[in-house]
MARBA-3410 file (N, C-alpha, C, O; in Angstrom, 1 decimal):
57
16.9,27.3,-58.3,16.9,28.4,-57.3,16.2,28.0,-56.0,16.6,28.4,-55.0 ~ 15.2,27.3,-56.1,14.4,26.9,-54.9,15.2,26.0,-54.0,15.2,26.2,-52.8 ~ 16.0,25.1,-54.6,16.8,24.2,-53.8,17.9,25.0,-53.0,18.1,24.7,-51.8 ~ 18.5,26.0,-53.6,19.5,26.8,-52.8,18.8,27.6,-51.8,19.3,27.7,-50.6 ~ 17.7,28.2,-52.1,16.9,29.0,-51.1,16.5,28.1,-49.9,16.6,28.5,-48.8
16.1,26.9,-50.2,15.6,26.0,-49.1,16.8,25.6,-48.3,16.7,25.5,-47.0 ~ 18.0,25.4,-48.8,19.2,25.1,-48.1,19.6,26.2,-47.2,20.0,26.1,-46.0 ~ 19.5,27.5,-47.7,19.8,28.6,-46.9,18.9,28.8,-45.7,19.4,29.1,-44.6 ~ 17.6,28.6,-45.9,16.7,28.7,-44.8,16.9,27.5,-43.8,16.8,27.7,-42.6 ~ 17.3,26.4,-44.3,17.5,25.2,-43.4,18.8,25.6,-42.5,18.8,25.3,-41.3
19.8,26.1,-43.1,21.0,26.5,-42.4,20.7,27.6,-41.4,21.1,27.6,-40.2 ~ 19.9,28.6,-41.8,19.5,29.7,-40.9,18.7,29.2,-39.7,19.1,29.6,-38.6 ~ 17.8,28.4,-39.9,17.0,27.8,-38.7,17.9,26.9,-37.9,17.7,26.9,-36.6 ~ 18.8,26.2,-38.4,19.7,25.4,-37.6,20.6,26.2,-36.8,20.8,25.9,-35.6 ~ 21.1,27.3,-37.3,22.0,28.1,-36.6,21.2,28.9,-35.5,21.7,29.0,-34.4
20.0,29.3,-35.9,19.2,30.0,-34.9,18.8,29.1,-33.7,18.9,29.5,-32.6 ~ 18.5,27.9,-34.0,18.1,26.9,-33.0,19.3,26.6,-32.1,19.2,26.5,-30.9 ~ 20.5,26.4,-32.7,21.7,26.1,-31.9,22.0,27.3,-31.0,22.3,27.0,-29.8 ~ 22.0,28.5,-31.4,22.3,29.6,-30.5,21.2,29.8,-29.5,21.5,30.1,-28.3 ~ 19.9,29.5,-29.8,18.9,29.6,-28.9,19.1,28.6,-27.7,19.0,28.9,-26.6
19.4,27.4,-28.1,19.6,26.3,-27.1,20.9,26.7,-26.3,20.9,26.4,-25.1 ~ 21.9,27.2,-26.9,23.1,27.6,-26.2,22.8,28.6,-25.1,23.2,28.5,-24.0 ~ 22.1,29.7,-25.5,21.9,30.8,-24.6,20.9,30.4,-23.5,21.0,30.8,-22.3 ~ 19.9,29.5,-23.8,19.0,29.1,-22.8,19.8,28.2,-21.7,19.6,28.4,-20.5 ~ 20.7,27.3,-22.2,21.4,26.5,-21.3,22.4,27.3,-20.4,22.6,27.0,-19.2
23.0,28.3,-21.0,24.0,29.1,-20.3,23.2,30.0,-19.3,23.7,30.2,-18.2 ~ 22.0,30.5,-19.6,21.3,31.3,-18.7,20.8,30.4,-17.5,20.8,30.9,-16.4 ~ 20.4,29.2,-17.8,20.0,28.3,-16.7,21.2,28.0,-15.8,21.1,27.9,-14.6 ~ 22.4,27.8,-16.4,23.6,27.6,-15.6,23.9,28.8,-14.7,24.4,28.6,-13.5 ~ 23.8,30.0,-15.2,24.1,31.2,-14.4,23.0,31.4,-13.3,23.4,31.8,-12.2
21.8,31.2,-13.7,20.7,31.6,-12.8,20.2,30.5,-11.9,19.3,30.7,-11.1 ~ 20.8,29.3,-12.1,20.3,28.1,-11.3,20.6,28.3,-9.9,21.7,28.7,-9.5 ~ 19.6,28.0,-9.0,19.7,28.2,-7.6,19.9,26.8,-6.9,19.7,26.7,-5.7 ~ 20.3,25.8,-7.7,20.5,24.4,-7.2,19.3,23.8,-6.6,19.4,23.0,-5.7 ~ 18.1,24.2,-7.1,16.9,23.6,-6.6,16.8,22.1,-7.0,16.3,21.3,-6.2
17.2,21.8,-8.2,17.0,20.4,-8.7,18.3,19.6,-8.4,18.2,18.3,-8.3 ~ 19.4,20.2,-8.2,20.7,19.5,-8.0,21.5,20.2,-7.0,22.4,21.0,-7.4 ~ 21.2,20.1,-5.7,22.0,20.8,-4.7,23.4,20.4,-4.6,23.7,19.2,-4.9 ~ 24.3,21.3,-4.2,25.7,20.9,-4.1,25.9,20.0,-2.9,25.0,20.0,-2.0 ~ 26.9,19.1,-2.9,27.1,18.2,-1.8,27.4,18.9,-0.5,28.0,19.9,-0.5
26.9,18.3,0.6,27.2,18.8,1.9,28.5,18.3,2.4,28.6,17.1,2.8 ~ 29.6,19.1,2.4,30.9,18.6,2.7,31.2,18.7,4.2,32.1,18.1,4.7 ~ 30.3,19.4,4.9,30.5,19.5,6.4,31.6,20.4,6.8,32.2,21.1,6.0 ~ 31.9,20.4,8.1,33.0,21.3,8.6,34.4,20.7,8.3,34.6,19.5,8.5 ~ 35.2,21.5,7.7,36.6,21.1,7.4,37.6,22.1,8.1,37.8,23.1,7.5
38.1,21.7,9.2,39.0,22.7,9.9,40.3,22.9,9.1,40.8,22.0,8.4 ~ 40.9,24.1,9.3,42.2,24.4,8.7,43.3,23.7,9.5,43.4,23.8,10.7 ~ 44.1,22.9,8.8,45.2,22.1,9.5,46.5,22.8,9.5,47.4,22.4,10.1 ~ 46.6,23.9,8.7,47.9,24.6,8.7,48.8,24.2,7.5,49.8,24.8,7.2 ~ 48.4,23.1,6.9,49.2,22.6,5.7,49.0,23.5,4.5,47.9,24.0,4.3
50.0,23.7,3.7,49.8,24.5,2.5,50.6,23.8,1.4,51.3,22.8,1.6 ~ 50.4,24.3,0.2,51.0,23.7,-1.0,52.5,23.8,-1.1,53.2,23.1,-1.8 ~ 53.1,24.7,-0.3,54.5,25.0,-0.3,55.3,24.3,0.8,56.4,24.7,1.1 ~ 54.7,23.3,1.4,55.4,22.6,2.4,56.6,21.9,1.9,56.7,21.3,0.8 ~ 57.7,22.0,2.7,59.0,21.4,2.3,59.9,22.4,1.6,61.1,22.0,1.4
59.4,23.5,1.2,60.3,24.5,0.6,60.9,25.4,1.7,60.3,25.7,2.6 ~ 62.2,25.7,1.5,62.8,26.7,2.4,63.6,26.1,3.4,64.2,26.8,4.2
END
């Protein structure tokens, strides 16, 4: 009986740890202000008038 109980607790802690890590990483992704990894500076990109439907019609 002890072996089964030990396995159940091991599974419980593994699942708890997995969900904890998941929610922490998702919260960091949502709340991150790009302090450690800023987005690239793409600079000014003027509109050229081209669109994806060129050539139709």
